[in-house]
C-alpha positions as protocol buffer text, in pm:
chain_id: "A"
residue {
  index: 1
  type: MET
  ca { x: 4394 y: 809 z: -1732 }
}
residue {
  index: 2
  type: LYS
  ca { x: 4163 y: 569 z: -1920 }
}
residue {
  index: 3
  type: SER
  ca { x: 4265 y: 286 z: -1677 }
}
residue {
  index: 4
  type: ILE
  ca { x: 4179 y: 491 z: -1373 }
}
residue {
  index: 5
  type: LYS
  ca { x: 3818 y: 584 z: -1515 }
}
residue {
  index: 6
  type: THR
  ca { x: 3765 y: 211 z: -1587 }
}
residue {
  index: 7
  type: LEU
  ca { x: 3883 y: 95 z: -1248 }
}
residue {
  index: 8
  type: THR
  ca { x: 3666 y: 370 z: -1106 }
}
residue {
  index: 9
  type: LYS
  ca { x: 3354 y: 248 z: -1293 }
}
residue {
  index: 10
  type: VAL
  ca { x: 3436 y: -109 z: -1193 }
}
residue {
  index: 11
  type: THR
  ca { x: 3479 y: -28 z: -836 }
}
residue {
  index: 12
  type: LEU
  ca { x: 3147 y: 175 z: -829 }
}
residue {
  index: 13
  type: SER
  ca { x: 2975 y: -105 z: -1000 }
}
residue {
  index: 14
  type: ILE
  ca { x: 3098 y: -373 z: -732 }
}
residue {
  index: 15
  type: LEU
  ca { x: 3009 y: -135 z: -454 }
}
residue {
  index: 16
  type: ILE
  ca { x: 2651 y: -89 z: -604 }
}
residue {
  index: 17
  type: PHE
  ca { x: 2602 y: -435 z: -668 }
}
residue {
  index: 18
  type: GLY
  ca { x: 2735 y: -553 z: -343 }
}
residue {
  index: 19
  type: VAL
  ca { x: 2483 y: -318 z: -135 }
}
residue {
  index: 20
  type: SER
  ca { x: 2186 y: -432 z: -354 }
}
residue {
  index: 21
  type: VAL
  ca { x: 2286 y: -810 z: -278 }
}
residue {
  index: 22
  type: ALA
  ca { x: 2308 y: -729 z: 89 }
}
residue {
  index: 23
  type: ALA
  ca { x: 1988 y: -543 z: 101 }
}
residue {
  index: 24
  type: GLU
  ca { x: 1690 y: -775 z: 193 }
}
residue {
  index: 25
  type: PRO
  ca { x: 1346 y: -746 z: 325 }
}
residue {
  index: 26
  type: ASN
  ca { x: 1282 y: -781 z: 701 }
}
residue {
  index: 27
  type: LEU
  ca { x: 1013 y: -1033 z: 626 }
}
residue {
  index: 28
  type: PRO
  ca { x: 922 y: -1257 z: 340 }
}
residue {
  index: 29
  type: SER
  ca { x: 633 y: -1121 z: 112 }
}
residue {
  index: 30
  type: PRO
  ca { x: 304 y: -1191 z: 311 }
}
residue {
  index: 31
  type: VAL
  ca { x: 158 y: -1410 z: 18 }
}
residue {
  index: 32
  type: GLU
  ca { x: -97 y: -1575 z: 252 }
}
residue {
  index: 33
  type: ASP
  ca { x: -234 y: -1206 z: 323 }
}
residue {
  index: 34
  type: VAL
  ca { x: -268 y: -1126 z: -44 }
}
residue {
  index: 35
  type: VAL
  ca { x: -438 y: -1456 z: -94 }
}
residue {
  index: 36
  type: LYS
  ca { x: -686 y: -1379 z: 195 }
}
residue {
  index: 37
  type: MET
  ca { x: -757 y: -1010 z: 83 }
}
residue {
  index: 38
  type: GLU
  ca { x: -828 y: -1168 z: -282 }
}
residue {
  index: 39
  type: LYS
  ca { x: -1072 y: -1413 z: -146 }
}
residue {
  index: 40
  type: MET
  ca { x: -1250 y: -1141 z: 62 }
}
residue {
  index: 41
  type: ALA
  ca { x: -1262 y: -920 z: -212 }
}
residue {
  index: 42
  type: GLY
  ca { x: -1425 y: -1155 z: -450 }
}
residue {
  index: 43
  type: SER
  ca { x: -1437 y: -1111 z: -827 }
}
residue {
  index: 44
  type: VAL
  ca { x: -1376 y: -776 z: -975 }
}
residue {
  index: 45
  type: GLY
  ca { x: -1617 y: -557 z: -1137 }
}
residue {
  index: 46
  type: ALA
  ca { x: -1718 y: -569 z: -1522 }
}
residue {
  index: 47
  type: PHE
  ca { x: -1497 y: -264 z: -1589 }
}
residue {
  index: 48
  type: THR
  ca { x: -1184 y: -360 z: -1372 }
}
residue {
  index: 49
  type: THR
  ca { x: -901 y: -580 z: -1499 }
}
residue {
  index: 50
  type: LYS
  ca { x: -677 y: -598 z: -1215 }
}
residue {
  index: 51
  type: GLU
  ca { x: -759 y: -496 z: -831 }
}
residue {
  index: 52
  type: SER
  ca { x: -546 y: -429 z: -533 }
}
residue {
  index: 53
  type: PHE
  ca { x: -787 y: -494 z: -241 }
}
residue {
  index: 54
  type: PRO
  ca { x: -833 y: -288 z: -20 }
}
residue {
  index: 55
  type: LYS
  ca { x: -595 y: -27 z: -156 }
}
residue {
  index: 56
  type: ASP
  ca { x: -797 y: 64 z: -475 }
}
residue {
  index: 57
  type: TYR
  ca { x: -1083 y: 166 z: -241 }
}
residue {
  index: 58
  type: PHE
  ca { x: -891 y: 431 z: -39 }
}
residue {
  index: 59
  type: LEU
  ca { x: -962 y: 787 z: -147 }
}
residue {
  index: 60
  type: MET
  ca { x: -590 y: 839 z: -223 }
}
residue {
  index: 61
  type: PRO
  ca { x: -467 y: 509 z: -309 }
}
residue {
  index: 62
  type: LYS
  ca { x: -154 y: 622 z: -497 }
}
residue {
  index: 63
  type: ASN
  ca { x: -7 y: 915 z: -328 }
}
residue {
  index: 64
  type: LEU
  ca { x: 41 y: 803 z: 52 }
}
residue {
  index: 65
  type: PRO
  ca { x: 308 y: 589 z: 156 }
}
residue {
  index: 66
  type: TYR
  ca { x: 236 y: 214 z: 260 }
}
residue {
  index: 67
  type: LEU
  ca { x: 479 y: 213 z: 554 }
}
residue {
  index: 68
  type: VAL
  ca { x: 405 y: -141 z: 681 }
}
residue {
  index: 69
  type: GLY
  ca { x: 515 y: -271 z: 343 }
}
residue {
  index: 70
  type: MET
  ca { x: 794 y: -30 z: 336 }
}
residue {
  index: 71
  type: THR
  ca { x: 937 y: -131 z: 681 }
}
residue {
  index: 72
  type: LEU
  ca { x: 866 y: -518 z: 654 }
}
residue {
  index: 73
  type: TYR
  ca { x: 851 y: -615 z: 293 }
}
residue {
  index: 74
  type: ASP
  ca { x: 1054 y: -365 z: 99 }
}
residue {
  index: 75
  type: SER
  ca { x: 1376 y: -526 z: -55 }
}
residue {
  index: 76
  type: SER
  ca { x: 1595 y: -265 z: 121 }
}
residue {
  index: 77
  type: SER
  ca { x: 1377 y: -278 z: 475 }
}
residue {
  index: 78
  type: SER
  ca { x: 1683 y: -480 z: 649 }
}
residue {
  index: 79
  type: ASN
  ca { x: 1879 y: -169 z: 610 }
}
residue {
  index: 80
  type: LEU
  ca { x: 1644 y: -14 z: 874 }
}
residue {
  index: 81
  type: GLU
  ca { x: 1794 y: -258 z: 1149 }
}
residue {
  index: 82
  type: LEU
  ca { x: 1457 y: -290 z: 1326 }
}
residue {
  index: 83
  type: SER
  ca { x: 1446 y: -473 z: 1652 }
}
residue {
  index: 84
  type: GLU
  ca { x: 1233 y: -761 z: 1692 }
}
residue {
  index: 85
  type: GLU
  ca { x: 1006 y: -537 z: 1932 }
}
residue {
  index: 86
  type: GLN
  ca { x: 963 y: -289 z: 1640 }
}
residue {
  index: 87
  type: ILE
  ca { x: 897 y: -561 z: 1383 }
}
residue {
  index: 88
  type: ASN
  ca { x: 624 y: -713 z: 1620 }
}
residue {
  index: 89
  type: ALA
  ca { x: 478 y: -354 z: 1698 }
}
residue {
  index: 90
  type: ILE
  ca { x: 423 y: -294 z: 1322 }
}
residue {
  index: 91
  type: LEU
  ca { x: 284 y: -638 z: 1258 }
}
residue {
  index: 92
  type: LYS
  ca { x: 24 y: -555 z: 1539 }
}
residue {
  index: 93
  type: ILE
  ca { x: -49 y: -238 z: 1369 }
}
residue {
  index: 94
  type: LYS
  ca { x: -104 y: -419 z: 1034 }
}
residue {
  index: 95
  type: LYS
  ca { x: -316 y: -685 z: 1184 }
}
residue {
  index: 96
  type: GLU
  ca { x: -554 y: -440 z: 1367 }
}
residue {
  index: 97
  type: LEU
  ca { x: -590 y: -184 z: 1088 }
}
residue {
  index: 98
  type: MET
  ca { x: -571 y: -403 z: 789 }
}
residue {
  index: 99
  type: SER
  ca { x: -887 y: -593 z: 919 }
}
residue {
  index: 100
  type: GLU
  ca { x: -1066 y: -280 z: 973 }
}
residue {
  index: 101
  type: ALA
  ca { x: -967 y: -130 z: 622 }
}
residue {
  index: 102
  type: ALA
  ca { x: -1073 y: -464 z: 445 }
}
residue {
  index: 103
  type: LYS
  ca { x: -1415 y: -458 z: 615 }
}
residue {
  index: 104
  type: LYS
  ca { x: -1487 y: -95 z: 496 }
}
residue {
  index: 105
  type: ALA
  ca { x: -1324 y: -125 z: 141 }
}
residue {
  index: 106
  type: LEU
  ca { x: -1552 y: -422 z: 101 }
}
residue {
  index: 107
  type: VAL
  ca { x: -1864 y: -217 z: 173 }
}
residue {
  index: 108
  type: VAL
  ca { x: -1729 y: 56 z: -77 }
}
residue {
  index: 109
  type: LYS
  ca { x: -1687 y: -209 z: -347 }
}
residue {
  index: 110
  type: LYS
  ca { x: -2037 y: -347 z: -291 }
}
residue {
  index: 111
  type: LEU
  ca { x: -2161 y: 0 z: -318 }
}
residue {
  index: 112
  type: GLU
  ca { x: -1977 y: 89 z: -643 }
}
residue {
  index: 113
  type: LEU
  ca { x: -2073 y: -240 z: -810 }
}
residue {
  index: 114
  type: GLU
  ca { x: -2435 y: -171 z: -691 }
}
residue {
  index: 115
  type: LEU
  ca { x: -2414 y: 178 z: -860 }
}
residue {
  index: 116
  type: MET
  ca { x: -2243 y: 2 z: -1188 }
}
residue {
  index: 117
  type: GLN
  ca { x: -2557 y: -228 z: -1212 }
}
residue {
  index: 118
  type: LYS
  ca { x: -2778 y: 64 z: -1171 }
}
residue {
  index: 119
  type: VAL
  ca { x: -2630 y: 255 z: -1457 }
}
residue {
  index: 120
  type: SER
  ca { x: -2573 y: -33 z: -1681 }
}
residue {
  index: 121
  type: PHE
  ca { x: -2651 y: 7 z: -2031 }
}
residue {
  index: 122
  type: LYS
  ca { x: -2867 y: -283 z: -2001 }
}
residue {
  index: 123
  type: HIS
  ca { x: -3121 y: -117 z: -1790 }
}
residue {
  index: 124
  type: LYS
  ca { x: -3323 y: 185 z: -1836 }
}
residue {
  index: 125
  type: THR
  ca { x: -3224 y: 436 z: -1573 }
}
residue {
  index: 126
  type: PRO
  ca { x: -3339 y: 720 z: -1422 }
}
residue {
  index: 127
  type: LYS
  ca { x: -3152 y: 1067 z: -1416 }
}
residue {
  index: 128
  type: MET
  ca { x: -2812 y: 1024 z: -1294 }
}
residue {
  index: 129
  type: SER
  ca { x: -2848 y: 1277 z: -1029 }
}
residue {
  index: 130
  type: GLU
  ca { x: -3060 y: 1029 z: -854 }
}
residue {
  index: 131
  type: PHE
  ca { x: -2734 y: 851 z: -791 }
}
residue {
  index: 132
  type: TYR
  ca { x: -2556 y: 1159 z: -648 }
}
residue {
  index: 133
  type: PRO
  ca { x: -2644 y: 1052 z: -286 }
}
residue {
  index: 134
  type: MET
  ca { x: -2491 y: 711 z: -350 }
}
residue {
  index: 135
  type: VAL
  ca { x: -2171 y: 872 z: -480 }
}
residue {
  index: 136
  type: ASP
  ca { x: -2164 y: 1077 z: -172 }
}
residue {
  index: 137
  type: GLU
  ca { x: -2181 y: 778 z: 49 }
}
residue {
  index: 138
  type: ILE
  ca { x: -1896 y: 594 z: -137 }
}
residue {
  index: 139
  type: ALA
  ca { x: -1682 y: 898 z: -111 }
}
residue {
  index: 140
  type: LYS
  ca { x: -1756 y: 946 z: 240 }
}
residue {
  index: 141
  type: LEU
  ca { x: -1654 y: 565 z: 308 }
}
residue {
  index: 142
  type: ARG
  ca { x: -1345 y: 617 z: 101 }
}
residue {
  index: 143
  type: ALA
  ca { x: -1248 y: 920 z: 310 }
}
residue {
  index: 144
  type: GLU
  ca { x: -1296 y: 708 z: 615 }
}
residue {
  index: 145
  type: LEU
  ca { x: -1081 y: 439 z: 462 }
}
residue {
  index: 146
  type: THR
  ca { x: -808 y: 667 z: 395 }
}
residue {
  index: 147
  type: LYS
  ca { x: -806 y: 805 z: 759 }
}
residue {
  index: 148
  type: ILE
  ca { x: -754 y: 447 z: 850 }
}
residue {
  index: 149
  type: HIS
  ca { x: -451 y: 463 z: 631 }
}
residue {
  index: 150
  type: LEU
  ca { x: -327 y: 791 z: 782 }
}
residue {
  index: 151
  type: ASN
  ca { x: -382 y: 637 z: 1127 }
}
residue {
  index: 152
  type: CYS
  ca { x: -167 y: 337 z: 1038 }
}
residue {
  index: 153
  type: ILE
  ca { x: 99 y: 602 z: 887 }
}
residue {
  index: 154
  type: GLU
  ca { x: 127 y: 783 z: 1216 }
}
residue {
  index: 155
  type: LYS
  ca { x: 139 y: 442 z: 1425 }
}
residue {
  index: 156
  type: VAL
  ca { x: 416 y: 296 z: 1221 }
}
residue {
  index: 157
  type: LYS
  ca { x: 616 y: 645 z: 1221 }
}
residue {
  index: 158
  type: ALA
  ca { x: 584 y: 618 z: 1598 }
}
residue {
  index: 159
  type: VAL
  ca { x: 739 y: 285 z: 1619 }
}
residue {
  index: 160
  type: LEU
  ca { x: 1047 y: 402 z: 1412 }
}
residue {
  index: 161
  type: THR
  ca { x: 1346 y: 618 z: 1522 }
}
residue {
  index: 162
  type: LYS
  ca { x: 1401 y: 951 z: 1332 }
}
residue {
  index: 163
  type: GLU
  ca { x: 1711 y: 780 z: 1153 }
}
residue {
  index: 164
  type: GLN
  ca { x: 1520 y: 465 z: 1067 }
}
residue {
  index: 165
  type: PHE
  ca { x: 1239 y: 686 z: 902 }
}
residue {
  index: 166
  type: GLU
  ca { x: 1504 y: 892 z: 709 }
}
residue {
  index: 167
  type: GLU
  ca { x: 1664 y: 568 z: 595 }
}
residue {
  index: 168
  type: MET
  ca { x: 1329 y: 438 z: 479 }
}
residue {
  index: 169
  type: LEU
  ca { x: 1270 y: 755 z: 254 }
}
residue {
  index: 170
  type: ASP
  ca { x: 1614 y: 683 z: 86 }
}
residue {
  index: 171
  type: TYR
  ca { x: 1485 y: 373 z: -50 }
}
residue {
  index: 172
  type: GLY
  ca { x: 1342 y: 555 z: -360 }
}
residue {
  index: 173
  type: VAL
  ca { x: 1030 y: 371 z: -328 }
}
residue {
  index: 174
  type: VAL
  ca { x: 812 y: 684 z: -244 }
}
residue {
  index: 175
  type: ASN
  ca { x: 910 y: 1052 z: -242 }
}
residue {
  index: 176
  type: MET
  ca { x: 692 y: 1178 z: 35 }
}
residue {
  index: 177
  type: PHE
  ca { x: 780 y: 1539 z: 29 }
}
């Protein structure tokens, strides 16, 4: 009985290891895109240690899926068995929407840094309520940026089959529902 349990554990380990070794991304990590975004973003603010540009400037940077990354660069994305046509369609979506998002995120970042300078402890500042319109503008732009992200999600979902989308949800990368 003990040897059957051990054999079962070993067999399961081999199966799990075999699956994880076989799974790989559809495309290599886009290092050049990351470098381009870092260069565009410039230096981080005085109170920021690490920045994920443009994602950090979305209204909801953490609780929506990043389907371009999940379908193309996730370590299990090859399990989706995307066609070349699907990969090219997702890359096209990424190209058109990433540029739009990056430009808007840069505006948000500049406004936030301007606000930070104005409320700096080094300067005598008026009442903080005088900055509320600026905060409202930042919030509006962050909402617009998140709408670009939602548009991206919608477009990528349209490229995938129902089965591919369900497979992607099984990655364990994100729990959407």
